[in-house]
N, CA and C atoms as a LAMMPS dump frame, in Angstrom:
ITEM: TIMESTEP
0
ITEM: NUMBER OF ATOMS
684
ITEM: BOX BOUNDS ff ff ff
-5.0000000000000000e+02 5.0000000000000000e+02
-5.0000000000000000e+02 5.0000000000000000e+02
-5.0000000000000000e+02 5.0000000000000000e+02
ITEM: ATOMS id mol type element x y z
1 1 1 N 45.514 128.474 19.895
2 1 2 C 45.238 128.187 18.482
3 1 3 C 46.181 128.999 17.62
4 2 1 N 46.725 128.388 16.565
5 2 2 C 47.63 129.089 15.684
6 2 3 C 46.868 130.063 14.806
7 3 1 N 47.58 131.125 14.437
8 3 2 C 46.992 132.119 13.555
9 3 3 C 46.73 131.501 12.19
10 4 1 N 45.846 132.089 11.445
11 4 2 C 45.514 131.623 10.103
12 4 3 C 45.586 132.8 9.161
13 5 1 N 45.671 132.55 7.804
14 5 2 C 45.755 133.647 6.867
15 5 3 C 44.598 134.614 6.962
16 6 1 N 43.458 134.201 7.502
17 6 2 C 42.297 135.087 7.582
18 6 3 C 42.296 135.921 8.853
19 7 1 N 43.285 135.698 9.734
20 7 2 C 43.378 136.504 10.947
21 7 3 C 43.148 135.683 12.181
22 8 1 N 43.033 136.359 13.347
23 8 2 C 42.81 135.655 14.593
24 8 3 C 44.032 135.719 15.47
25 9 1 N 43.886 135.274 16.706
26 9 2 C 44.967 135.347 17.647
27 9 3 C 45.969 134.216 17.425
28 10 1 N 47.165 134.46 17.866
29 10 2 C 48.23 133.492 17.683
30 10 3 C 48.991 133.298 18.978
31 11 1 N 49.35 132.087 19.297
32 11 2 C 50.157 131.812 20.469
33 11 3 C 51.611 131.59 20.103
34 12 1 N 51.871 131.236 18.868
35 12 2 C 53.239 130.914 18.491
36 12 3 C 53.426 131.132 17.001
37 13 1 N 54.619 131.628 16.645
38 13 2 C 54.934 131.777 15.228
39 13 3 C 55.432 130.446 14.689
40 14 1 N 55.136 130.202 13.44
41 14 2 C 55.456 128.925 12.825
42 14 3 C 56.726 129.035 11.972
43 15 1 N 57.46 127.944 11.868
44 15 2 C 58.557 127.811 10.918
45 15 3 C 58.098 126.842 9.83
46 16 1 N 57.666 127.354 8.666
47 16 2 C 57.17 126.474 7.607
48 16 3 C 58.326 125.764 6.892
49 17 1 N 58.185 124.466 6.73
50 17 2 C 59.158 123.64 6.015
51 17 3 C 58.422 122.946 4.871
52 18 1 N 58.919 123.134 3.654
53 18 2 C 58.34 122.455 2.498
54 18 3 C 59.359 121.478 1.922
55 19 1 N 58.944 120.231 1.734
56 19 2 C 59.751 119.223 1.058
57 19 3 C 59.194 119.032 -0.345
58 20 1 N 60.008 119.29 -1.362
59 20 2 C 59.639 119.045 -2.757
60 20 3 C 60.472 117.87 -3.235
61 21 1 N 59.837 116.711 -3.39
62 21 2 C 60.565 115.477 -3.644
63 21 3 C 60.236 114.905 -5.019
64 22 1 N 61.273 114.621 -5.768
65 22 2 C 61.168 114.001 -7.082
66 22 3 C 60.812 112.527 -6.898
67 23 1 N 59.647 112.137 -7.408
68 23 2 C 59.225 110.731 -7.334
69 23 3 C 59.053 110.16 -8.743
70 24 1 N 59.864 110.633 -9.678
71 24 2 C 59.802 110.139 -11.056
72 24 3 C 60.352 108.72 -11.136
73 25 1 N 60.16 108.098 -12.293
74 25 2 C 60.531 106.7 -12.467
75 25 3 C 61.994 106.413 -12.208
76 26 1 N 62.861 107.385 -12.463
77 26 2 C 64.29 107.17 -12.246
78 26 3 C 64.65 107.046 -10.769
79 27 1 N 63.714 107.389 -9.893
80 27 2 C 63.946 107.258 -8.447
81 27 3 C 63.469 105.911 -7.907
82 28 1 N 63.033 105.018 -8.775
83 28 2 C 62.444 103.757 -8.315
84 28 3 C 63.49 102.856 -7.663
85 29 1 N 62.989 101.841 -6.967
86 29 2 C 63.883 100.869 -6.341
87 29 3 C 64.443 101.363 -5.029
88 30 1 N 65.756 101.143 -4.837
89 30 2 C 66.405 101.466 -3.567
90 30 3 C 66.344 102.954 -3.254
91 31 1 N 66.365 103.804 -4.294
92 31 2 C 66.392 105.248 -4.043
93 31 3 C 65.091 105.743 -3.407
94 32 1 N 63.956 105.32 -3.942
95 32 2 C 62.69 105.801 -3.371
96 32 3 C 62.477 105.193 -1.984
97 33 1 N 62.961 103.987 -1.78
98 33 2 C 62.866 103.414 -0.443
99 33 3 C 63.714 104.208 0.547
100 34 1 N 64.875 104.674 0.082
101 34 2 C 65.728 105.496 0.938
102 34 3 C 65.07 106.832 1.241
103 35 1 N 64.348 107.386 0.29
104 35 2 C 63.603 108.62 0.535
105 35 3 C 62.551 108.384 1.607
106 36 1 N 61.837 107.267 1.523
107 36 2 C 60.838 106.944 2.549
108 36 3 C 61.479 106.829 3.93
109 37 1 N 62.622 106.152 3.994
110 37 2 C 63.342 106.04 5.264
111 37 3 C 63.782 107.417 5.742
112 38 1 N 64.25 108.252 4.789
113 38 2 C 64.73 109.578 5.146
114 38 3 C 63.639 110.486 5.685
115 39 1 N 62.476 110.46 5.073
116 39 2 C 61.362 111.285 5.557
117 39 3 C 60.94 110.843 6.947
118 40 1 N 60.899 109.534 7.171
119 40 2 C 60.58 109.022 8.504
120 40 3 C 61.637 109.451 9.51
121 41 1 N 62.914 109.4 9.111
122 41 2 C 64 109.834 9.992
123 41 3 C 63.853 111.31 10.334
124 42 1 N 63.537 112.119 9.327
125 42 2 C 63.33 113.55 9.549
126 42 3 C 62.255 113.778 10.605
127 43 1 N 61.14 113.101 10.449
128 43 2 C 60.039 113.22 11.41
129 43 3 C 60.479 112.789 12.811
130 44 1 N 61.128 111.631 12.907
131 44 2 C 61.538 111.109 14.211
132 44 3 C 62.506 112.059 14.91
133 45 1 N 63.469 112.615 14.157
134 45 2 C 64.456 113.506 14.759
135 45 3 C 63.811 114.805 15.241
136 46 1 N 62.91 115.362 14.461
137 46 2 C 62.272 116.612 14.863
138 46 3 C 61.35 116.41 16.058
139 47 1 N 60.779 115.229 16.167
140 47 2 C 59.905 114.952 17.306
141 47 3 C 60.689 114.814 18.619
142 48 1 N 62.011 114.711 18.526
143 48 2 C 62.85 114.674 19.725
144 48 3 C 63.266 116.069 20.171
145 49 1 N 62.954 117.073 19.373
146 49 2 C 63.437 118.436 19.59
147 49 3 C 62.293 119.309 20.105
148 50 1 N 62.307 119.712 21.367
149 50 2 C 61.195 120.501 21.922
150 50 3 C 60.942 121.804 21.168
151 51 1 N 62.001 122.482 20.717
152 51 2 C 61.809 123.731 19.983
153 51 3 C 61.182 123.475 18.619
154 52 1 N 61.592 122.399 17.965
155 52 2 C 60.983 122.052 16.681
156 52 3 C 59.508 121.716 16.859
157 53 1 N 59.184 121.002 17.921
158 53 2 C 57.785 120.658 18.186
159 53 3 C 56.945 121.924 18.342
160 54 1 N 57.518 122.959 18.932
161 54 2 C 56.789 124.205 19.134
162 54 3 C 56.57 124.989 17.849
163 55 1 N 57.495 124.905 16.907
164 55 2 C 57.469 125.837 15.781
165 55 3 C 57.323 125.21 14.398
166 56 1 N 57.8 123.991 14.202
167 56 2 C 57.899 123.446 12.844
168 56 3 C 56.551 122.972 12.325
169 57 1 N 56.196 123.495 11.155
170 57 2 C 55.063 123.014 10.368
171 57 3 C 55.636 122.514 9.051
172 58 1 N 55.174 121.379 8.587
173 58 2 C 55.806 120.748 7.431
174 58 3 C 54.772 120.413 6.369
175 59 1 N 55.187 120.565 5.117
176 59 2 C 54.356 120.196 3.97
177 59 3 C 55.184 119.326 3.034
178 60 1 N 54.537 118.399 2.362
179 60 2 C 55.226 117.492 1.438
180 60 3 C 54.565 117.563 0.071
181 61 1 N 55.359 117.945 -0.918
182 61 2 C 54.913 118.017 -2.31
183 61 3 C 55.766 117.048 -3.122
184 62 1 N 55.131 116.174 -3.888
185 62 2 C 55.857 115.252 -4.758
186 62 3 C 55.601 115.613 -6.211
187 63 1 N 56.583 115.3 -7.05
188 63 2 C 56.399 115.546 -8.484
189 63 3 C 56.983 114.405 -9.297
190 64 1 N 56.152 113.888 -10.181
191 64 2 C 56.536 112.897 -11.187
192 64 3 C 55.819 113.325 -12.456
193 65 1 N 54.978 112.488 -13.042
194 65 2 C 54.154 112.965 -14.155
195 65 3 C 53.045 113.884 -13.654
196 66 1 N 52.744 113.782 -12.36
197 66 2 C 51.783 114.654 -11.703
198 66 3 C 52.459 115.366 -10.54
199 67 1 N 51.802 116.388 -10.045
200 67 2 C 52.279 117.109 -8.865
201 67 3 C 51.197 117.001 -7.803
202 68 1 N 51.595 116.589 -6.593
203 68 2 C 50.619 116.407 -5.517
204 68 3 C 51.166 116.994 -4.22
205 69 1 N 50.311 117.679 -3.51
206 69 2 C 50.645 118.059 -2.142
207 69 3 C 50.063 116.966 -1.245
208 70 1 N 50.905 116.05 -0.85
209 70 2 C 50.451 114.923 -0.039
210 70 3 C 50.121 115.348 1.383
211 71 1 N 50.756 116.433 1.828
212 71 2 C 50.506 116.931 3.173
213 71 3 C 50.524 118.452 3.131
214 72 1 N 49.406 119.118 3.459
215 72 2 C 49.439 120.578 3.559
216 72 3 C 50.291 120.983 4.755
217 73 1 N 50.525 122.26 4.914
218 73 2 C 51.357 122.741 6
219 73 3 C 50.731 122.326 7.337
220 74 1 N 51.422 121.436 8.05
221 74 2 C 50.863 120.712 9.19
222 74 3 C 51.842 120.739 10.351
223 75 1 N 51.379 120.868 11.588
224 75 2 C 52.304 120.78 12.725
225 75 3 C 53.077 119.469 12.676
226 76 1 N 54.359 119.524 13.016
227 76 2 C 55.174 118.309 12.956
228 76 3 C 54.561 117.199 13.806
229 77 1 N 53.881 117.565 14.87
230 77 2 C 53.271 116.56 15.742
231 77 3 C 52.121 115.821 15.064
232 78 1 N 51.579 116.4 13.993
233 78 2 C 50.467 115.775 13.272
234 78 3 C 50.884 115.245 11.907
235 79 1 N 52.165 115.355 11.583
236 79 2 C 52.671 114.902 10.293
237 79 3 C 52.75 113.378 10.259
238 80 1 N 52.3 112.798 9.181
239 80 2 C 52.379 111.349 9.001
240 80 3 C 53.233 111.046 7.773
241 81 1 N 54.436 110.512 7.941
242 81 2 C 55.277 110.207 6.787
243 81 3 C 54.568 109.235 5.847
244 82 1 N 54.401 109.607 4.576
245 82 2 C 53.707 108.725 3.635
246 82 3 C 54.649 107.674 3.06
247 83 1 N 54.092 106.728 2.36
248 83 2 C 54.876 105.725 1.643
249 83 3 C 54.889 106.134 0.179
250 84 1 N 56.02 106.636 -0.286
251 84 2 C 56.121 107.179 -1.636
252 84 3 C 56.456 106.083 -2.642
253 85 1 N 55.947 106.239 -3.847
254 85 2 C 56.272 105.355 -4.965
255 85 3 C 56.795 106.206 -6.117
256 86 1 N 57.599 105.599 -6.97
257 86 2 C 58.232 106.337 -8.063
258 86 3 C 57.716 105.859 -9.418
259 87 1 N 57.355 106.831 -10.267
260 87 2 C 56.942 106.495 -11.63
261 87 3 C 56.873 107.783 -12.445
262 88 1 N 56.89 107.648 -13.762
263 88 2 C 56.592 108.768 -14.644
264 88 3 C 57.728 109.762 -14.819
265 89 1 N 57.353 110.97 -15.276
266 89 2 C 58.303 112.012 -15.624
267 89 3 C 58.697 112.886 -14.447
268 90 1 N 59.221 114.079 -14.774
269 90 2 C 59.77 114.974 -13.747
270 90 3 C 59.168 116.363 -13.907
271 91 1 N 58.007 116.575 -13.318
272 91 2 C 57.261 117.829 -13.496
273 91 3 C 57.729 118.893 -12.506
274 92 1 N 58.981 119.314 -12.649
275 92 2 C 59.539 120.306 -11.741
276 92 3 C 58.806 121.642 -11.854
277 93 1 N 58.472 122.042 -13.074
278 93 2 C 57.75 123.297 -13.255
279 93 3 C 56.428 123.305 -12.511
280 94 1 N 55.706 122.21 -12.602
281 94 2 C 54.439 122.107 -11.885
282 94 3 C 54.63 122.15 -10.381
283 95 1 N 55.72 121.532 -9.903
284 95 2 C 55.989 121.547 -8.457
285 95 3 C 56.311 122.954 -7.976
286 96 1 N 57.088 123.695 -8.764
287 96 2 C 57.42 125.075 -8.378
288 96 3 C 56.184 125.964 -8.399
289 97 1 N 55.31 125.738 -9.373
290 97 2 C 54.069 126.518 -9.422
291 97 3 C 53.216 126.243 -8.185
292 98 1 N 53.087 124.957 -7.827
293 98 2 C 52.316 124.625 -6.631
294 98 3 C 52.967 125.213 -5.389
295 99 1 N 54.291 125.141 -5.294
296 99 2 C 54.982 125.719 -4.15
297 99 3 C 54.668 127.203 -4.027
298 100 1 N 54.75 127.917 -5.124
299 100 2 C 54.476 129.352 -5.094
300 100 3 C 53.056 129.62 -4.6
301 101 1 N 52.099 128.835 -5.09
302 101 2 C 50.702 128.995 -4.664
303 101 3 C 50.556 128.726 -3.164
304 102 1 N 51.213 127.673 -2.673
305 102 2 C 51.084 127.313 -1.261
306 102 3 C 51.768 128.327 -0.355
307 103 1 N 52.876 128.897 -0.804
308 103 2 C 53.517 129.945 -0.019
309 103 3 C 52.594 131.145 0.143
310 104 1 N 51.783 131.399 -0.886
311 104 2 C 50.834 132.514 -0.815
312 104 3 C 49.644 132.207 0.08
313 105 1 N 49.165 130.968 0.033
314 105 2 C 47.911 130.645 0.72
315 105 3 C 48.11 130.036 2.109
316 106 1 N 49.262 129.43 2.37
317 106 2 C 49.461 128.732 3.641
318 106 3 C 50.355 129.481 4.626
319 107 1 N 51.248 130.309 4.132
320 107 2 C 52.195 131.001 5.001
321 107 3 C 51.61 132.351 5.419
322 108 1 N 51.705 132.65 6.702
323 108 2 C 51.129 133.865 7.263
324 108 3 C 52.142 134.997 7.188
325 109 1 N 51.742 136.102 6.554
326 109 2 C 52.611 137.267 6.448
327 109 3 C 52.453 138.163 7.665
328 110 1 N 53.426 139.045 7.863
329 110 2 C 53.302 140.046 8.924
330 110 3 C 52.125 140.97 8.65
331 111 1 N 51.513 141.456 9.698
332 111 2 C 50.422 142.422 9.612
333 111 3 C 50.589 143.413 10.76
334 112 1 N 49.921 144.563 10.688
335 112 2 C 50.068 145.558 11.76
336 112 3 C 49.767 145.02 13.155
337 113 1 N 48.863 144.047 13.242
338 113 2 C 48.455 143.552 14.556
339 113 3 C 49.028 142.184 14.909
340 114 1 N 50.015 141.704 14.114
341 114 2 C 50.556 140.376 14.4
342 114 3 C 51.899 140.19 13.705
343 115 1 N 52.687 139.271 14.229
344 115 2 C 53.879 138.792 13.562
345 115 3 C 53.509 137.572 12.726
346 116 1 N 54.016 137.53 11.509
347 116 2 C 53.732 136.388 10.653
348 116 3 C 54.665 135.222 10.936
349 117 1 N 54.62 134.244 10.06
350 117 2 C 55.485 133.075 10.194
351 117 3 C 56.947 133.463 9.998
352 118 1 N 57.829 132.614 10.51
353 118 2 C 59.246 132.758 10.198
354 118 3 C 59.458 132.453 8.708
355 119 1 N 60.596 132.878 8.221
356 119 2 C 60.912 132.672 6.802
357 119 3 C 60.925 131.175 6.477
358 120 1 N 60.114 130.731 5.499
359 120 2 C 60.046 129.3 5.185
360 120 3 C 61.363 128.748 4.641
361 121 1 N 61.586 127.47 4.907
362 121 2 C 62.695 126.721 4.336
363 121 3 C 62.124 125.685 3.382
364 122 1 N 62.666 125.642 2.163
365 122 2 C 62.231 124.675 1.162
366 122 3 C 63.405 123.775 0.815
367 123 1 N 63.197 122.47 0.894
368 123 2 C 64.209 121.497 0.507
369 123 3 C 63.706 120.755 -0.734
370 124 1 N 64.398 120.968 -1.838
371 124 2 C 64.044 120.368 -3.13
372 124 3 C 65.054 119.278 -3.457
373 125 1 N 64.548 118.104 -3.808
374 125 2 C 65.416 116.981 -4.174
375 125 3 C 64.976 116.434 -5.525
376 126 1 N 65.911 116.357 -6.472
377 126 2 C 65.568 115.843 -7.799
378 126 3 C 66.749 115.075 -8.38
379 127 1 N 66.448 114.081 -9.212
380 127 2 C 67.529 113.279 -9.804
381 127 3 C 67.527 113.348 -11.325
382 128 1 N 66.878 114.363 -11.887
383 128 2 C 66.856 114.437 -13.345
384 128 3 C 66.481 115.815 -13.849
385 129 1 N 66.397 115.925 -15.142
386 129 2 C 66.019 117.186 -15.769
387 129 3 C 64.501 117.261 -15.884
388 130 1 N 63.943 118.452 -15.817
389 130 2 C 62.481 118.593 -15.908
390 130 3 C 61.946 118.083 -17.239
391 131 1 N 60.774 117.493 -17.186
392 131 2 C 60.087 117.053 -18.405
393 131 3 C 58.91 117.967 -18.73
394 132 1 N 58.797 119.086 -18.01
395 132 2 C 57.772 120.082 -18.31
396 132 3 C 58.428 121.458 -18.399
397 133 1 N 57.647 122.464 -18.693
398 133 2 C 58.16 123.832 -18.768
399 133 3 C 58.342 124.377 -17.364
400 134 1 N 59.565 124.732 -17.03
401 134 2 C 59.872 125.119 -15.655
402 134 3 C 60.24 126.599 -15.499
403 135 1 N 60.664 127.252 -16.596
404 135 2 C 61.196 128.611 -16.479
405 135 3 C 60.207 129.616 -15.892
406 136 1 N 58.949 129.675 -16.357
407 136 2 C 58.026 130.67 -15.787
408 136 3 C 57.834 130.502 -14.283
409 137 1 N 57.693 129.265 -13.823
410 137 2 C 57.492 129.029 -12.386
411 137 3 C 58.743 129.396 -11.603
412 138 1 N 59.923 129.095 -12.159
413 138 2 C 61.167 129.46 -11.484
414 138 3 C 61.293 130.973 -11.375
415 139 1 N 60.953 131.681 -12.443
416 139 2 C 61.026 133.148 -12.411
417 139 3 C 60.062 133.729 -11.384
418 140 1 N 58.874 133.143 -11.299
419 140 2 C 57.886 133.621 -10.323
420 140 3 C 58.396 133.419 -8.899
421 141 1 N 58.967 132.257 -8.639
422 141 2 C 59.513 131.97 -7.304
423 141 3 C 60.595 132.98 -6.94
424 142 1 N 61.501 133.245 -7.87
425 142 2 C 62.638 134.103 -7.575
426 142 3 C 62.262 135.58 -7.494
427 143 1 N 61.092 135.946 -7.995
428 143 2 C 60.682 137.358 -7.972
429 143 3 C 59.582 137.619 -6.952
430 144 1 N 59.447 136.737 -5.974
431 144 2 C 58.433 136.931 -4.952
432 144 3 C 58.706 138.208 -4.163
433 145 1 N 57.656 138.884 -3.673
434 145 2 C 57.848 140.091 -2.867
435 145 3 C 58.712 139.805 -1.641
436 146 1 N 59.432 140.812 -1.19
437 146 2 C 60.386 140.636 -0.097
438 146 3 C 59.736 140.037 1.142
439 147 1 N 58.506 140.434 1.445
440 147 2 C 57.855 139.942 2.661
441 147 3 C 57.345 138.507 2.509
442 148 1 N 57.479 137.944 1.31
443 148 2 C 56.975 136.59 1.083
444 148 3 C 58.055 135.647 0.541
445 149 1 N 59.319 135.977 0.769
446 149 2 C 60.384 135.146 0.239
447 149 3 C 60.586 133.913 1.117
448 150 1 N 61.305 132.943 0.572
449 150 2 C 61.669 131.729 1.29
450 150 3 C 63.106 131.38 0.93
451 151 1 N 63.737 130.555 1.745
452 151 2 C 65.068 130.046 1.432
453 151 3 C 64.917 128.673 0.807
454 152 1 N 65.46 128.502 -0.396
455 152 2 C 65.327 127.25 -1.133
456 152 3 C 66.684 126.569 -1.215
457 153 1 N 66.729 125.308 -0.767
458 153 2 C 67.931 124.48 -0.849
459 153 3 C 67.611 123.327 -1.786
460 154 1 N 68.389 123.196 -2.865
461 154 2 C 68.135 122.158 -3.86
462 154 3 C 69.26 121.142 -3.874
463 155 1 N 68.898 119.863 -3.899
464 155 2 C 69.87 118.777 -4.032
465 155 3 C 69.661 118.087 -5.374
466 156 1 N 70.71 118.086 -6.191
467 156 2 C 70.694 117.325 -7.436
468 156 3 C 71.349 115.973 -7.213
469 157 1 N 70.64 114.907 -7.551
470 157 2 C 71.15 113.549 -7.355
471 157 3 C 71.612 112.986 -8.692
472 158 1 N 72.914 112.944 -8.891
473 158 2 C 73.467 112.453 -10.138
474 158 3 C 74.535 113.392 -10.657
475 159 1 N 75.324 112.905 -11.602
476 159 2 C 76.394 113.708 -12.173
477 159 3 C 75.888 114.73 -13.169
478 160 1 N 76.833 115.413 -13.828
479 160 2 C 76.494 116.501 -14.742
480 160 3 C 75.627 116.029 -15.907
481 161 1 N 75.771 114.787 -16.326
482 161 2 C 74.967 114.294 -17.428
483 161 3 C 73.537 113.982 -17.048
484 162 1 N 73.261 113.969 -15.74
485 162 2 C 71.926 113.636 -15.249
486 162 3 C 71.198 114.88 -14.757
487 163 1 N 71.864 115.673 -13.955
488 163 2 C 71.273 116.864 -13.343
489 163 3 C 71.844 118.109 -14.009
490 164 1 N 70.974 119.053 -14.356
491 164 2 C 71.395 120.328 -14.925
492 164 3 C 71.575 121.322 -13.776
493 165 1 N 72.825 121.576 -13.408
494 165 2 C 73.102 122.479 -12.296
495 165 3 C 72.559 123.876 -12.56
496 166 1 N 72.56 124.297 -13.815
497 166 2 C 72.097 125.65 -14.138
498 166 3 C 70.623 125.839 -13.815
499 167 1 N 69.831 124.781 -14.006
500 167 2 C 68.41 124.862 -13.656
501 167 3 C 68.266 125.045 -12.15
502 168 1 N 69.009 124.26 -11.382
503 168 2 C 68.918 124.363 -9.925
504 168 3 C 69.407 125.727 -9.442
505 169 1 N 70.413 126.281 -10.102
506 169 2 C 70.887 127.625 -9.754
507 169 3 C 69.791 128.662 -9.978
508 170 1 N 68.985 128.471 -11.018
509 170 2 C 67.897 129.398 -11.319
510 170 3 C 66.798 129.336 -10.26
511 171 1 N 66.699 128.206 -9.595
512 171 2 C 65.595 127.974 -8.66
513 171 3 C 65.984 128.29 -7.22
514 172 1 N 67.199 127.891 -6.817
515 172 2 C 67.541 127.799 -5.4
516 172 3 C 68.55 128.846 -4.946
517 173 1 N 68.532 129.098 -3.64
518 173 2 C 69.546 129.933 -2.998
519 173 3 C 70.815 129.144 -2.735
520 174 1 N 70.651 127.863 -2.444
521 174 2 C 71.779 126.974 -2.167
522 174 3 C 71.579 125.707 -2.995
523 175 1 N 72.638 125.283 -3.697
524 175 2 C 72.568 124.095 -4.538
525 175 3 C 73.606 123.092 -4.07
526 176 1 N 73.164 121.865 -3.834
527 176 2 C 74.035 120.759 -3.453
528 176 3 C 74.004 119.707 -4.557
529 177 1 N 75.077 118.934 -4.655
530 177 2 C 75.145 117.893 -5.679
531 177 3 C 75.65 116.592 -5.069
532 178 1 N 74.886 115.528 -5.299
533 178 2 C 75.262 114.177 -4.891
534 178 3 C 75.594 113.416 -6.169
535 179 1 N 76.883 113.331 -6.511
536 179 2 C 77.271 112.747 -7.792
537 179 3 C 77.1 111.237 -7.804
538 180 1 N 77.467 110.583 -6.727
539 180 2 C 77.345 109.131 -6.625
540 180 3 C 76.151 108.808 -5.725
541 181 1 N 75.033 108.553 -6.364
542 181 2 C 73.78 108.391 -5.629
543 181 3 C 73.7 106.992 -5.017
544 182 1 N 73.381 106.941 -3.74
545 182 2 C 73.18 105.658 -3.052
546 182 3 C 72.107 105.848 -2.002
547 183 1 N 71.548 104.742 -1.564
548 183 2 C 70.517 104.801 -0.528
549 183 3 C 71.07 105.43 0.735
550 184 1 N 72.307 105.091 1.094
551 184 2 C 72.897 105.648 2.31
552 184 3 C 73.076 107.153 2.197
553 185 1 N 73.527 107.63 1.032
554 185 2 C 73.701 109.067 0.832
555 185 3 C 72.365 109.801 0.937
556 186 1 N 71.313 109.202 0.408
557 186 2 C 69.993 109.835 0.47
558 186 3 C 69.521 109.952 1.912
559 187 1 N 69.669 108.889 2.689
560 187 2 C 69.229 108.967 4.08
561 187 3 C 70.087 109.951 4.878
562 188 1 N 71.383 110.021 4.552
563 188 2 C 72.245 110.996 5.217
564 188 3 C 71.816 112.424 4.895
565 189 1 N 71.339 112.635 3.685
566 189 2 C 70.83 113.958 3.315
567 189 3 C 69.649 114.337 4.201
568 190 1 N 68.731 113.429 4.41
569 190 2 C 67.561 113.743 5.246
570 190 3 C 67.961 113.942 6.707
571 191 1 N 68.977 113.247 7.157
572 191 2 C 69.477 113.508 8.515
573 191 3 C 70.009 114.93 8.598
574 192 1 N 70.724 115.359 7.563
575 192 2 C 71.239 116.729 7.512
576 192 3 C 70.089 117.73 7.468
577 193 1 N 69.026 117.423 6.727
578 193 2 C 67.854 118.3 6.693
579 193 3 C 67.271 118.455 8.091
580 194 1 N 67.149 117.346 8.815
581 194 2 C 66.576 117.431 10.162
582 194 3 C 67.449 118.3 11.065
583 195 1 N 68.761 118.175 10.947
584 195 2 C 69.671 119.004 11.746
585 195 3 C 69.529 120.476 11.359
586 196 1 N 69.397 120.744 10.071
587 196 2 C 69.259 122.118 9.595
588 196 3 C 67.959 122.74 10.095
589 197 1 N 66.888 121.975 10.077
590 197 2 C 65.594 122.476 10.545
591 197 3 C 65.64 122.741 12.045
592 198 1 N 66.24 121.835 12.801
593 198 2 C 66.348 122.043 14.246
594 198 3 C 67.147 123.301 14.562
595 199 1 N 68.249 123.503 13.85
596 199 2 C 69.072 124.69 14.063
597 199 3 C 68.309 125.951 13.701
598 200 1 N 67.584 125.906 12.579
599 200 2 C 66.792 127.062 12.159
600 200 3 C 65.702 127.377 13.166
601 201 1 N 65.088 126.354 13.742
602 201 2 C 64.043 126.559 14.742
603 201 3 C 64.601 127.263 15.975
604 202 1 N 65.745 126.8 16.447
605 202 2 C 66.379 127.434 17.61
606 202 3 C 66.76 128.874 17.294
607 203 1 N 67.354 129.089 16.123
608 203 2 C 67.788 130.426 15.744
609 203 3 C 66.618 131.381 15.632
610 204 1 N 65.524 130.918 15.016
611 204 2 C 64.353 131.775 14.835
612 204 3 C 63.765 132.194 16.172
613 205 1 N 63.667 131.258 17.111
614 205 2 C 63.068 131.574 18.411
615 205 3 C 63.946 132.479 19.27
616 206 1 N 65.236 132.535 18.949
617 206 2 C 66.156 133.394 19.695
618 206 3 C 66.362 134.74 19.017
619 207 1 N 65.625 134.989 17.932
620 207 2 C 65.909 136.162 17.109
621 207 3 C 65.096 137.388 17.487
622 208 1 N 64.419 137.338 18.598
623 208 2 C 63.674 138.5 19.098
624 208 3 C 62.703 139.045 18.072
625 209 1 N 61.993 138.131 17.412
626 209 2 C 60.93 138.569 16.51
627 209 3 C 61.362 138.896 15.106
628 210 1 N 62.626 138.679 14.76
629 210 2 C 63.106 138.965 13.408
630 210 3 C 62.701 137.84 12.48
631 211 1 N 61.797 138.138 11.545
632 211 2 C 61.263 137.093 10.672
633 211 3 C 62.332 136.515 9.757
634 212 1 N 63.365 137.282 9.455
635 212 2 C 64.365 136.825 8.505
636 212 3 C 65.417 135.926 9.149
637 213 1 N 65.43 135.821 10.455
638 213 2 C 66.539 135.155 11.146
639 213 3 C 66.39 133.646 11.091
640 214 1 N 67.296 132.995 10.371
641 214 2 C 67.414 131.545 10.399
642 214 3 C 68.899 131.212 10.452
643 215 1 N 69.215 130.042 10.926
644 215 2 C 70.614 129.673 11.105
645 215 3 C 71.292 129.417 9.767
646 216 1 N 72.597 129.599 9.763
647 216 2 C 73.392 129.206 8.612
648 216 3 C 73.348 127.684 8.476
649 217 1 N 73.376 127.205 7.242
650 217 2 C 73.365 125.769 7.019
651 217 3 C 74.719 125.186 7.395
652 218 1 N 74.689 124.034 8.033
653 218 2 C 75.931 123.347 8.361
654 218 3 C 76.484 122.652 7.123
655 219 1 N 77.71 122.173 7.221
656 219 2 C 78.324 121.461 6.1
657 219 3 C 77.518 120.2 5.79
658 220 1 N 77.278 119.923 4.511
659 220 2 C 76.492 118.729 4.157
660 220 3 C 77.29 117.458 4.404
661 221 1 N 76.617 116.301 4.365
662 221 2 C 77.311 115.03 4.597
663 221 3 C 78.403 114.782 3.552
664 222 1 N 79.353 113.944 3.924
665 222 2 C 80.396 113.543 2.982
666 222 3 C 79.766 112.911 1.742
667 223 1 N 80.273 113.299 0.573
668 223 2 C 79.719 112.806 -0.678
669 223 3 C 78.713 113.736 -1.315
670 224 1 N 78.35 114.796 -0.596
671 224 2 C 77.458 115.828 -1.137
672 224 3 C 78.229 117.146 -1.129
673 225 1 N 78.41 117.735 -2.287
674 225 2 C 79.196 118.967 -2.355
675 225 3 C 78.301 120.175 -2.591
676 226 1 N 78.787 121.32 -2.146
677 226 2 C 78.068 122.575 -2.301
678 226 3 C 78.461 123.218 -3.623
679 227 1 N 77.475 123.543 -4.442
680 227 2 C 77.73 124.241 -5.709
681 227 3 C 77.66 125.742 -5.48
682 228 1 N 76.572 126.187 -4.844
683 228 2 C 76.452 127.593 -4.423
684 228 3 C 75.807 127.609 -3.034
């Protein structure tokens, strides 16, 4: 049985993965369908990886006019890719607030009698500017205690007139930009996410108990550039 925040014995340390996906109205049509295909691809690829099956726990948070955690932190073997729909605004601030809360309540910290979870990986995907207040939640995320930090990778979908790179810089450790958005580019992004998670899982399990050890990110797909 896996350890829980309230204590108990543990057989394996977890690698928490959080997907924060923009499901606002601007993502409707081919783009949201590509996201659905991409999430399914992510699941299928990780289910082929024995190390990922042992360690990866995944959560899915969507944000439009509302913010929802469609899947709490769940073993990849029990994850069910949902069918996402796009509508409404872009509540990025609300999504970051929920993420911060879930990192506190779902991720297991180190304790004198146990090793906690590996450092979480967060993949944020958005195609627009926030329609809510985002600064307080971003500041809270970036000022988390050292023992509760996570690595955040943000993908902005759209050019400079659509995505505010400065906002993503305030939120994420790594910022990617997809200037020419297409269904194929979106699915390629999720394939890259699955590869990154698999690499991180292998690296974490080979790190001799070092909670901070995760693999370096590989180069993103063609058409997606690294900002930071």
